[in-house]
C-alpha angles and dihedrals in degrees: 000000000000091000091051091052090050093052092048092049091053092053096042099041102079093049091050092048091047096060114109116223116237110255139140092290087064110034096036085077095050109114132214136190116235142167103026110191129183127201118243094249091050095236097110135051126185131188139158129235110205135177119222088252122017144033118331131199132230115219124200119197129190108220091216093047110132090226104053092184094058121079115233092213138005131198116196111228089005111172136168109017141191135176118221116246093255090052092234100108135044116206112209134180113210118209121226112257112286092239091059093047091048091049093061099028117129110243108266096018121120116254096192111116120235115274119246112275097016088117131182126125104281121233117244109244127183095267144092114311123237125234135236123238123188111191120199102214092200100054102018092234118148130210108202125190120180124214101029117155107178137018132194134195132168123257091249098023124203095204100289127128129186121197135178119224112230108266120252120225114269130202105263121242117242109298092004135109125246113268130218123016119145133007139225125230110280124251108231104191135142105275104358130359094317126129131251100298121105120240098048092127132265123280119334122007107292117241133171104269096231101036114130089337097160092056097042109127119222125201114247089222131020126227135240113273126186125210111208129189104215099209098049101027090228114150138197122202115222112194128204094011116165097181143358134198134184122206115246094260095049097236098112139039134194130192137182124221128216104180133174086242098062091202088073092057118115148088127296129194119207125199101210094197094059099021092232118152118209119191108224092188134344115189137109115287141083118287114202141182096001112184144158127249114246091259092050094228095104135040133195135197142164123244142168092202092126091066108004094173097048118128113240095024120248111214126193130199113235131188128196128190118213108266097018120132098227138008122257126232110229104167145006122224132192102010 
């Protein structure tokens, strides 16, 4: 028996010794499929293939493509995705190269990019900014814009996209920290930075209008946003914008302004069909949590414009009906 055990040990020994333990060098290369998104007409499907660490790839397939094993389009480092409501365009946020992200990553922080469709408006860390890719599924043409940090589309979009350019660093005011810097990959979801799924809400992230109003921070300066019509490629630059919101049906847009010249601060309504801009209010003050009603015919916002220098701030809730001459005060918060 002892002799038999010795013989078996000799034959089994090399195989046992040759086995490589599972560690980062092995499972960092394992890949997973995440964020599958389907166009509303069912003719297109997009998903990302990502390693545990490294750059992934977004694949786009036409369901009626003659070669079902061949991707129709690919976007390297493609990230959060969303199809337009007419299924003609795919909105993709492209992560910065993994090597760049790792070079500036805070120790202990995750370097893995967000999966497609995970949604949410991403924070803006000090790191390399992502890019925006708009893919025309009919022609295969791509519009690519570097350094984009946030995107917005309506819940039922009518072919309009708003995106924020990644902020540049500014010289800090006395006693303040520098603002801006890098940018995170943008969320490209229906109605706010959500992913491809419907029902994510219309326009900016929805919040109760009066919630924590007294503590609501407001940016000292807005950033540069761009409004793009997908079908024509025409764009409008909106400077010093602190927030944007589409109505649910994608026919209207509102944005708030926080400018260096405080006299330019305010709220503006845009009729996307006609292109007409209507200033709701333009006066010094902070303008917070601006949002549309579900029907899109009324908007609401918080502001301290009656006494912008008061300590502590006194915020009021205002509403404005489309076409009205002036907004209406409906409540007072934080006396």
